[in-house]
PyMOL Python script that loads the backbone (N, CA, C, O; Angstrom):
from pymol import cmd

cmd.read_pdbstr("""\
ATOM      1  N   MET A   1     -29.453  -0.787 -12.559  1.00  0.00           N
ATOM      2  CA  MET A   1     -28.972  -2.334 -12.636  1.00  0.00           C
ATOM      3  C   MET A   1     -27.375  -2.620 -11.783  1.00  0.00           C
ATOM      4  O   MET A   1     -26.356  -1.997 -12.081  1.00  0.00           O
ATOM      5  N   THR A   2     -27.429  -3.490 -10.893  1.00  0.00           N
ATOM      6  CA  THR A   2     -26.347  -3.581 -10.290  1.00  0.00           C
ATOM      7  C   THR A   2     -25.513  -4.630 -11.222  1.00  0.00           C
ATOM      8  O   THR A   2     -25.990  -5.541 -11.899  1.00  0.00           O
ATOM      9  N   PRO A   3     -24.173  -4.270 -11.082  1.00  0.00           N
ATOM     10  CA  PRO A   3     -22.948  -5.453 -11.715  1.00  0.00           C
ATOM     11  C   PRO A   3     -23.134  -6.881 -11.063  1.00  0.00           C
ATOM     12  O   PRO A   3     -23.264  -6.990  -9.843  1.00  0.00           O
ATOM     13  N   PRO A   4     -23.142  -7.831 -11.800  1.00  0.00           N
ATOM     14  CA  PRO A   4     -22.920  -9.171 -11.268  1.00  0.00           C
ATOM     15  C   PRO A   4     -21.881  -9.525 -10.529  1.00  0.00           C
ATOM     16  O   PRO A   4     -20.747  -9.085 -10.723  1.00  0.00           O
ATOM     17  N   VAL A   5     -22.233 -10.470  -9.494  1.00  0.00           N
ATOM     18  CA  VAL A   5     -21.104 -10.443  -8.115  1.00  0.00           C
ATOM     19  C   VAL A   5     -20.077 -11.493  -8.971  1.00  0.00           C
ATOM     20  O   VAL A   5     -20.597 -12.217  -9.819  1.00  0.00           O
ATOM     21  N   LEU A   6     -18.992 -11.546  -8.797  1.00  0.00           N
ATOM     22  CA  LEU A   6     -18.162 -12.284  -9.861  1.00  0.00           C
ATOM     23  C   LEU A   6     -16.982 -13.174  -8.453  1.00  0.00           C
ATOM     24  O   LEU A   6     -16.422 -12.714  -7.458  1.00  0.00           O
ATOM     25  N   THR A   7     -17.027 -14.276  -8.923  1.00  0.00           N
ATOM     26  CA  THR A   7     -16.161 -15.231  -8.043  1.00  0.00           C
ATOM     27  C   THR A   7     -14.732 -14.559  -7.942  1.00  0.00           C
ATOM     28  O   THR A   7     -14.483 -13.645  -8.728  1.00  0.00           O
ATOM     29  N   ASP A   8     -13.737 -14.972  -6.984  1.00  0.00           N
ATOM     30  CA  ASP A   8     -12.628 -14.345  -7.119  1.00  0.00           C
ATOM     31  C   ASP A   8     -11.577 -14.757  -8.148  1.00  0.00           C
ATOM     32  O   ASP A   8     -10.623 -14.042  -8.456  1.00  0.00           O
ATOM     33  N   PRO A   9     -11.887 -16.257  -8.775  1.00  0.00           N
ATOM     34  CA  PRO A   9     -11.265 -16.127 -10.082  1.00  0.00           C
ATOM     35  C   PRO A   9     -11.757 -15.404 -11.291  1.00  0.00           C
ATOM     36  O   PRO A   9     -10.958 -14.950 -12.111  1.00  0.00           O
ATOM     37  N   GLU A  10     -12.973 -15.290 -11.418  1.00  0.00           N
ATOM     38  CA  GLU A  10     -13.341 -14.443 -12.066  1.00  0.00           C
ATOM     39  C   GLU A  10     -12.998 -13.168 -12.388  1.00  0.00           C
ATOM     40  O   GLU A  10     -12.762 -12.633 -13.472  1.00  0.00           O
ATOM     41  N   VAL A  11     -13.014 -12.661 -10.968  1.00  0.00           N
ATOM     42  CA  VAL A  11     -12.329 -10.855 -10.936  1.00  0.00           C
ATOM     43  C   VAL A  11     -10.895 -11.156 -11.250  1.00  0.00           C
ATOM     44  O   VAL A  11     -10.334 -10.285 -11.916  1.00  0.00           O
ATOM     45  N   ARG A  12     -10.198 -12.174 -10.924  1.00  0.00           N
ATOM     46  CA  ARG A  12      -8.843 -12.335 -11.373  1.00  0.00           C
ATOM     47  C   ARG A  12      -8.456 -12.464 -13.080  1.00  0.00           C
ATOM     48  O   ARG A  12      -7.486 -12.155 -13.773  1.00  0.00           O
ATOM     49  N   ARG A  13      -9.468 -12.946 -13.257  1.00  0.00           N
ATOM     50  CA  ARG A  13      -9.183 -13.135 -15.142  1.00  0.00           C
ATOM     51  C   ARG A  13      -9.642 -11.725 -15.392  1.00  0.00           C
ATOM     52  O   ARG A  13      -9.022 -10.992 -16.161  1.00  0.00           O
ATOM     53  N   ALA A  14     -10.599 -11.382 -14.823  1.00  0.00           N
ATOM     54  CA  ALA A  14     -11.094  -9.885 -15.631  1.00  0.00           C
ATOM     55  C   ALA A  14     -10.142  -8.924 -15.530  1.00  0.00           C
ATOM     56  O   ALA A  14      -9.889  -8.241 -16.522  1.00  0.00           O
ATOM     57  N   GLY A  15      -9.451  -8.717 -14.296  1.00  0.00           N
ATOM     58  CA  GLY A  15      -8.353  -7.861 -13.943  1.00  0.00           C
ATOM     59  C   GLY A  15      -7.078  -8.089 -14.716  1.00  0.00           C
ATOM     60  O   GLY A  15      -6.264  -7.169 -14.796  1.00  0.00           O
ATOM     61  N   LEU A  16      -6.837  -9.325 -15.325  1.00  0.00           N
ATOM     62  CA  LEU A  16      -5.513  -9.590 -16.181  1.00  0.00           C
ATOM     63  C   LEU A  16      -5.947  -9.263 -17.501  1.00  0.00           C
ATOM     64  O   LEU A  16      -5.056  -8.901 -18.269  1.00  0.00           O
ATOM     65  N   GLU A  17      -7.180  -9.312 -17.963  1.00  0.00           N
ATOM     66  CA  GLU A  17      -7.623  -8.942 -19.341  1.00  0.00           C
ATOM     67  C   GLU A  17      -7.597  -7.676 -19.218  1.00  0.00           C
ATOM     68  O   GLU A  17      -6.930  -7.151 -20.110  1.00  0.00           O
ATOM     69  N   ALA A  18      -8.130  -6.823 -18.343  1.00  0.00           N
ATOM     70  CA  ALA A  18      -7.844  -5.501 -18.523  1.00  0.00           C
ATOM     71  C   ALA A  18      -6.812  -4.925 -18.535  1.00  0.00           C
ATOM     72  O   ALA A  18      -6.625  -3.948 -19.261  1.00  0.00           O
ATOM     73  N   LEU A  19      -5.614  -5.574 -17.454  1.00  0.00           N
ATOM     74  CA  LEU A  19      -4.262  -4.964 -17.369  1.00  0.00           C
ATOM     75  C   LEU A  19      -3.567  -5.287 -19.283  1.00  0.00           C
ATOM     76  O   LEU A  19      -3.017  -4.457 -20.007  1.00  0.00           O
ATOM     77  N   SER A  20      -3.819  -6.468 -19.535  1.00  0.00           N
ATOM     78  CA  SER A  20      -3.434  -6.616 -20.998  1.00  0.00           C
ATOM     79  C   SER A  20      -4.051  -5.849 -21.933  1.00  0.00           C
ATOM     80  O   SER A  20      -3.323  -5.538 -22.875  1.00  0.00           O
ATOM     81  N   GLU A  21      -5.224  -5.428 -21.966  1.00  0.00           N
ATOM     82  CA  GLU A  21      -5.719  -4.478 -23.245  1.00  0.00           C
ATOM     83  C   GLU A  21      -5.137  -3.274 -22.988  1.00  0.00           C
ATOM     84  O   GLU A  21      -4.694  -2.572 -23.897  1.00  0.00           O
ATOM     85  N   ARG A  22      -5.086  -2.897 -21.575  1.00  0.00           N
ATOM     86  CA  ARG A  22      -4.429  -1.161 -21.712  1.00  0.00           C
ATOM     87  C   ARG A  22      -3.045  -0.880 -21.766  1.00  0.00           C
ATOM     88  O   ARG A  22      -2.435   0.052 -22.290  1.00  0.00           O
ATOM     89  N   LEU A  23      -2.516  -2.262 -20.863  1.00  0.00           N
ATOM     90  CA  LEU A  23      -1.196  -1.997 -21.040  1.00  0.00           C
ATOM     91  C   LEU A  23      -0.188  -3.145 -22.159  1.00  0.00           C
ATOM     92  O   LEU A  23       1.028  -3.062 -22.332  1.00  0.00           O
ATOM     93  N   GLY A  24      -0.983  -4.008 -22.694  1.00  0.00           N
ATOM     94  CA  GLY A  24      -0.458  -4.939 -23.384  1.00  0.00           C
ATOM     95  C   GLY A  24       0.355  -6.018 -22.389  1.00  0.00           C
ATOM     96  O   GLY A  24       0.528  -5.845 -21.183  1.00  0.00           O
ATOM     97  N   PRO A  25       0.782  -7.090 -23.115  1.00  0.00           N
ATOM     98  CA  PRO A  25       1.121  -8.340 -22.544  1.00  0.00           C
ATOM     99  C   PRO A  25       2.463  -7.806 -21.734  1.00  0.00           C
ATOM    100  O   PRO A  25       2.390  -8.168 -20.559  1.00  0.00           O
ATOM    101  N   ALA A  26       3.490  -7.163 -21.972  1.00  0.00           N
ATOM    102  CA  ALA A  26       4.751  -6.911 -21.367  1.00  0.00           C
ATOM    103  C   ALA A  26       4.538  -5.699 -20.385  1.00  0.00           C
ATOM    104  O   ALA A  26       5.246  -5.573 -19.386  1.00  0.00           O
ATOM    105  N   GLY A  27       3.653  -4.915 -20.669  1.00  0.00           N
ATOM    106  CA  GLY A  27       3.319  -4.065 -19.675  1.00  0.00           C
ATOM    107  C   GLY A  27       2.275  -4.567 -18.535  1.00  0.00           C
ATOM    108  O   GLY A  27       2.260  -3.975 -17.455  1.00  0.00           O
ATOM    109  N   MET A  28       1.572  -5.447 -18.731  1.00  0.00           N
ATOM    110  CA  MET A  28       1.006  -6.174 -17.892  1.00  0.00           C
ATOM    111  C   MET A  28       1.994  -7.086 -16.821  1.00  0.00           C
ATOM    112  O   MET A  28       2.046  -7.028 -15.592  1.00  0.00           O
ATOM    113  N   ILE A  29       2.626  -7.806 -17.619  1.00  0.00           N
ATOM    114  CA  ILE A  29       3.969  -8.376 -16.699  1.00  0.00           C
ATOM    115  C   ILE A  29       4.587  -7.531 -15.667  1.00  0.00           C
ATOM    116  O   ILE A  29       4.611  -7.691 -14.447  1.00  0.00           O
ATOM    117  N   ARG A  30       5.141  -6.489 -16.489  1.00  0.00           N
ATOM    118  CA  ARG A  30       5.810  -5.307 -15.696  1.00  0.00           C
ATOM    119  C   ARG A  30       5.246  -4.930 -14.308  1.00  0.00           C
ATOM    120  O   ARG A  30       5.750  -5.033 -13.190  1.00  0.00           O
ATOM    121  N   PHE A  31       3.933  -4.416 -14.759  1.00  0.00           N
ATOM    122  CA  PHE A  31       2.791  -4.348 -13.447  1.00  0.00           C
ATOM    123  C   PHE A  31       2.835  -5.394 -12.301  1.00  0.00           C
ATOM    124  O   PHE A  31       2.940  -5.196 -11.090  1.00  0.00           O
ATOM    125  N   LEU A  32       2.748  -6.347 -12.866  1.00  0.00           N
ATOM    126  CA  LEU A  32       2.457  -7.590 -11.727  1.00  0.00           C
ATOM    127  C   LEU A  32       3.747  -7.931 -11.139  1.00  0.00           C
ATOM    128  O   LEU A  32       3.725  -8.629 -10.126  1.00  0.00           O
ATOM    129  N   ARG A  33       4.912  -7.538 -11.629  1.00  0.00           N
ATOM    130  CA  ARG A  33       6.269  -7.785 -11.137  1.00  0.00           C
ATOM    131  C   ARG A  33       6.564  -6.689 -10.075  1.00  0.00           C
ATOM    132  O   ARG A  33       7.416  -6.880  -9.207  1.00  0.00           O
ATOM    133  N   MET A  34       5.881  -5.591 -10.152  1.00  0.00           N
ATOM    134  CA  MET A  34       5.954  -4.320  -9.362  1.00  0.00           C
ATOM    135  C   MET A  34       4.907  -4.576  -8.113  1.00  0.00           C
ATOM    136  O   MET A  34       5.170  -4.118  -7.001  1.00  0.00           O
ATOM    137  N   PHE A  35       3.898  -5.211  -8.317  1.00  0.00           N
ATOM    138  CA  PHE A  35       2.937  -5.438  -7.127  1.00  0.00           C
ATOM    139  C   PHE A  35       3.492  -6.430  -6.062  1.00  0.00           C
ATOM    140  O   PHE A  35       3.911  -7.550  -6.355  1.00  0.00           O
ATOM    141  N   ASP A  36       3.454  -5.857  -4.645  1.00  0.00           N
ATOM    142  CA  ASP A  36       3.795  -6.566  -3.601  1.00  0.00           C
ATOM    143  C   ASP A  36       2.779  -6.234  -2.663  1.00  0.00           C
ATOM    144  O   ASP A  36       2.579  -5.077  -2.295  1.00  0.00           O
ATOM    145  N   PRO A  37       2.058  -7.329  -2.222  1.00  0.00           N
ATOM    146  CA  PRO A  37       1.214  -7.033  -1.234  1.00  0.00           C
ATOM    147  C   PRO A  37       1.733  -6.864   0.198  1.00  0.00           C
ATOM    148  O   PRO A  37       0.946  -6.512   1.076  1.00  0.00           O
ATOM    149  N   GLY A  38       3.051  -7.106   0.477  1.00  0.00           N
ATOM    150  CA  GLY A  38       3.631  -7.068   1.736  1.00  0.00           C
ATOM    151  C   GLY A  38       3.655  -8.250   2.463  1.00  0.00           C
ATOM    152  O   GLY A  38       3.092  -9.283   2.101  1.00  0.00           O
ATOM    153  N   ARG A  39       4.437  -8.085   3.705  1.00  0.00           N
ATOM    154  CA  ARG A  39       4.298  -9.319   4.348  1.00  0.00           C
ATOM    155  C   ARG A  39       4.050  -8.847   5.735  1.00  0.00           C
ATOM    156  O   ARG A  39       4.162  -7.671   6.080  1.00  0.00           O
ATOM    157  N   GLY A  40       3.632 -10.049   6.683  1.00  0.00           N
ATOM    158  CA  GLY A  40       3.544  -9.631   8.309  1.00  0.00           C
ATOM    159  C   GLY A  40       2.357  -8.952   8.395  1.00  0.00           C
ATOM    160  O   GLY A  40       1.694  -8.659   7.400  1.00  0.00           O
ATOM    161  N   ASP A  41       1.997  -8.642   9.694  1.00  0.00           N
ATOM    162  CA  ASP A  41       1.067  -7.985  10.384  1.00  0.00           C
ATOM    163  C   ASP A  41       1.455  -6.735  10.561  1.00  0.00           C
ATOM    164  O   ASP A  41       2.354  -6.551  11.382  1.00  0.00           O
ATOM    165  N   TYR A  42       0.937  -5.682   9.915  1.00  0.00           N
ATOM    166  CA  TYR A  42       1.327  -4.111   9.827  1.00  0.00           C
ATOM    167  C   TYR A  42       0.743  -3.387  11.107  1.00  0.00           C
ATOM    168  O   TYR A  42       1.243  -2.467  11.754  1.00  0.00           O
ATOM    169  N   THR A  43      -0.468  -4.061  11.296  1.00  0.00           N
ATOM    170  CA  THR A  43      -1.228  -3.148  12.902  1.00  0.00           C
ATOM    171  C   THR A  43      -0.199  -3.866  13.920  1.00  0.00           C
ATOM    172  O   THR A  43       0.226  -3.151  14.828  1.00  0.00           O
ATOM    173  N   GLU A  44       0.099  -4.767  13.883  1.00  0.00           N
ATOM    174  CA  GLU A  44       0.814  -5.535  15.246  1.00  0.00           C
ATOM    175  C   GLU A  44       2.365  -4.823  15.200  1.00  0.00           C
ATOM    176  O   GLU A  44       2.945  -4.519  16.243  1.00  0.00           O
ATOM    177  N   GLU A  45       2.827  -4.649  14.145  1.00  0.00           N
ATOM    178  CA  GLU A  45       4.296  -3.882  14.116  1.00  0.00           C
ATOM    179  C   GLU A  45       4.044  -2.695  14.257  1.00  0.00           C
ATOM    180  O   GLU A  45       4.948  -2.125  14.868  1.00  0.00           O
ATOM    181  N   ARG A  46       3.148  -1.991  13.946  1.00  0.00           N
ATOM    182  CA  ARG A  46       2.956  -0.579  14.283  1.00  0.00           C
ATOM    183  C   ARG A  46       2.594  -0.273  15.449  1.00  0.00           C
ATOM    184  O   ARG A  46       2.659   0.927  15.715  1.00  0.00           O
ATOM    185  N   HIS A  47       2.202  -1.019  16.307  1.00  0.00           N
ATOM    186  CA  HIS A  47       1.909  -0.911  17.927  1.00  0.00           C
ATOM    187  C   HIS A  47       3.430  -1.314  18.364  1.00  0.00           C
ATOM    188  O   HIS A  47       4.053  -0.441  18.968  1.00  0.00           O
ATOM    189  N   GLN A  48       3.958  -2.320  18.162  1.00  0.00           N
ATOM    190  CA  GLN A  48       5.468  -2.466  18.820  1.00  0.00           C
ATOM    191  C   GLN A  48       6.261  -1.030  18.606  1.00  0.00           C
ATOM    192  O   GLN A  48       6.883  -0.635  19.592  1.00  0.00           O
ATOM    193  N   TRP A  49       6.305  -0.175  17.364  1.00  0.00           N
ATOM    194  CA  TRP A  49       7.334   0.966  17.490  1.00  0.00           C
ATOM    195  C   TRP A  49       6.470   1.890  18.095  1.00  0.00           C
ATOM    196  O   TRP A  49       7.022   2.458  19.037  1.00  0.00           O
ATOM    197  N   LEU A  50       5.076   2.317  17.855  1.00  0.00           N
ATOM    198  CA  LEU A  50       4.429   3.307  18.332  1.00  0.00           C
ATOM    199  C   LEU A  50       3.892   3.502  19.912  1.00  0.00           C
ATOM    200  O   LEU A  50       3.806   4.526  20.590  1.00  0.00           O
ATOM    201  N   ASP A  51       3.617   2.331  20.171  1.00  0.00           N
ATOM    202  CA  ASP A  51       3.331   2.296  22.048  1.00  0.00           C
ATOM    203  C   ASP A  51       4.408   2.647  22.714  1.00  0.00           C
ATOM    204  O   ASP A  51       4.287   3.250  23.780  1.00  0.00           O
ATOM    205  N   GLN A  52       5.534   2.357  22.244  1.00  0.00           N
ATOM    206  CA  GLN A  52       6.997   2.966  22.888  1.00  0.00           C
ATOM    207  C   GLN A  52       6.929   4.556  23.228  1.00  0.00           C
ATOM    208  O   GLN A  52       7.343   5.064  24.270  1.00  0.00           O
ATOM    209  N   LEU A  53       6.324   5.236  22.138  1.00  0.00           N
ATOM    210  CA  LEU A  53       6.757   6.876  22.161  1.00  0.00           C
ATOM    211  C   LEU A  53       5.740   7.267  23.299  1.00  0.00           C
ATOM    212  O   LEU A  53       4.748   6.691  23.745  1.00  0.00           O
ATOM    213  N   THR A  54       6.373   8.494  23.609  1.00  0.00           N
ATOM    214  CA  THR A  54       5.802   9.097  24.917  1.00  0.00           C
ATOM    215  C   THR A  54       4.928  10.234  24.030  1.00  0.00           C
ATOM    216  O   THR A  54       5.068  10.254  22.807  1.00  0.00           O
ATOM    217  N   LEU A  55       4.018  11.183  24.704  1.00  0.00           N
ATOM    218  CA  LEU A  55       3.611  12.388  23.926  1.00  0.00           C
ATOM    219  C   LEU A  55       4.923  13.359  23.760  1.00  0.00           C
ATOM    220  O   LEU A  55       5.197  13.908  22.693  1.00  0.00           O
ATOM    221  N   GLU A  56       5.780  13.512  25.092  1.00  0.00           N
ATOM    222  CA  GLU A  56       6.997  14.463  25.062  1.00  0.00           C
ATOM    223  C   GLU A  56       7.893  13.796  23.774  1.00  0.00           C
ATOM    224  O   GLU A  56       8.428  14.677  23.100  1.00  0.00           O
ATOM    225  N   ASP A  57       8.167  12.359  23.286  1.00  0.00           N
ATOM    226  CA  ASP A  57       9.027  11.876  22.253  1.00  0.00           C
ATOM    227  C   ASP A  57       8.438  12.540  20.743  1.00  0.00           C
ATOM    228  O   ASP A  57       9.142  12.908  19.802  1.00  0.00           O
ATOM    229  N   ILE A  58       6.947  12.571  20.824  1.00  0.00           N
ATOM    230  CA  ILE A  58       6.390  13.122  19.486  1.00  0.00           C
ATOM    231  C   ILE A  58       6.498  14.395  19.304  1.00  0.00           C
ATOM    232  O   ILE A  58       6.690  14.930  18.212  1.00  0.00           O
ATOM    233  N   ARG A  59       6.355  15.074  20.597  1.00  0.00           N
ATOM    234  CA  ARG A  59       6.416  16.771  20.269  1.00  0.00           C
ATOM    235  C   ARG A  59       7.713  16.973  19.943  1.00  0.00           C
ATOM    236  O   ARG A  59       7.916  17.730  18.994  1.00  0.00           O
ATOM    237  N   ARG A  60       8.829  16.390  20.600  1.00  0.00           N
ATOM    238  CA  ARG A  60      10.261  16.726  20.233  1.00  0.00           C
ATOM    239  C   ARG A  60      10.693  16.489  18.896  1.00  0.00           C
ATOM    240  O   ARG A  60      11.584  17.126  18.336  1.00  0.00           O
ATOM    241  N   SER A  61       9.955  15.439  18.341  1.00  0.00           N
ATOM    242  CA  SER A  61      10.261  14.861  16.991  1.00  0.00           C
ATOM    243  C   SER A  61       9.772  16.012  15.929  1.00  0.00           C
ATOM    244  O   SER A  61      10.386  16.260  14.892  1.00  0.00           O
ATOM    245  N   ILE A  62       8.501  16.717  16.373  1.00  0.00           N
ATOM    246  CA  ILE A  62       7.764  17.534  15.734  1.00  0.00           C
ATOM    247  C   ILE A  62       8.726  18.907  15.305  1.00  0.00           C
ATOM    248  O   ILE A  62       9.000  19.464  14.242  1.00  0.00           O
ATOM    249  N   GLU A  63       9.059  19.111  16.688  1.00  0.00           N
ATOM    250  CA  GLU A  63       9.960  20.384  16.749  1.00  0.00           C
ATOM    251  C   GLU A  63      11.201  20.252  15.850  1.00  0.00           C
ATOM    252  O   GLU A  63      11.523  21.134  15.054  1.00  0.00           O
ATOM    253  N   VAL A  64      11.959  18.972  16.039  1.00  0.00           N
ATOM    254  CA  VAL A  64      13.195  18.650  15.405  1.00  0.00           C
ATOM    255  C   VAL A  64      12.808  18.845  13.761  1.00  0.00           C
ATOM    256  O   VAL A  64      13.599  19.468  13.053  1.00  0.00           O
ATOM    257  N   ARG A  65      11.679  18.340  13.240  1.00  0.00           N
ATOM    258  CA  ARG A  65      11.030  18.555  12.112  1.00  0.00           C
ATOM    259  C   ARG A  65      11.133  20.004  11.614  1.00  0.00           C
ATOM    260  O   ARG A  65      11.798  20.435  10.672  1.00  0.00           O
ATOM    261  N   ARG A  66      10.410  20.589  12.373  1.00  0.00           N
ATOM    262  CA  ARG A  66      10.273  21.942  11.888  1.00  0.00           C
ATOM    263  C   ARG A  66      11.594  22.775  11.748  1.00  0.00           C
ATOM    264  O   ARG A  66      11.885  23.661  10.945  1.00  0.00           O
ATOM    265  N   THR A  67      12.328  22.195  12.815  1.00  0.00           N
ATOM    266  CA  THR A  67      13.520  23.183  12.736  1.00  0.00           C
ATOM    267  C   THR A  67      14.359  22.693  11.564  1.00  0.00           C
ATOM    268  O   THR A  67      15.220  23.480  11.169  1.00  0.00           O
ATOM    269  N   ARG A  68      14.261  21.650  11.011  1.00  0.00           N
ATOM    270  CA  ARG A  68      15.122  21.422   9.820  1.00  0.00           C
ATOM    271  C   ARG A  68      14.400  22.073   8.701  1.00  0.00           C
ATOM    272  O   ARG A  68      15.032  22.638   7.808  1.00  0.00           O
ATOM    273  N   GLU A  69      13.164  22.021   8.708  1.00  0.00           N
ATOM    274  CA  GLU A  69      12.403  22.530   7.352  1.00  0.00           C
ATOM    275  C   GLU A  69      12.600  23.917   7.437  1.00  0.00           C
ATOM    276  O   GLU A  69      12.335  24.522   6.398  1.00  0.00           O
ATOM    277  N   THR A  70      13.077  24.735   8.591  1.00  0.00           N
ATOM    278  CA  THR A  70      13.090  26.441   8.194  1.00  0.00           C
ATOM    279  C   THR A  70      14.509  26.879   7.941  1.00  0.00           C
ATOM    280  O   THR A  70      14.804  28.053   7.716  1.00  0.00           O
ATOM    281  N   LYS A  71      15.534  25.705   7.996  1.00  0.00           N
ATOM    282  CA  LYS A  71      16.678  26.199   7.579  1.00  0.00           C
ATOM    283  C   LYS A  71      16.980  26.048   5.952  1.00  0.00           C
ATOM    284  O   LYS A  71      18.029  26.483   5.476  1.00  0.00           O
TER     285      LYS A  71
END
""", "prot")
cmd.dss("prot")
cmd.show_as("cartoon", "prot")
cmd.util.cbc("prot")
cmd.orient("prot")
């Protein structure tokens, strides 16, 4: 038996009820305050800083990290 397909408002309501039951009202509020979906376009931002790196840059970075970890 497959679960019923819920609308977005139904999912939101069910989620808030589950949080409240499990964490209590104060815990639910604390959890919701911690949740941050972020902003911007991560994929685009990632391309902006990664597309500038060369394979040599990456190799050098790995070597520096390995050197630090062995000290």
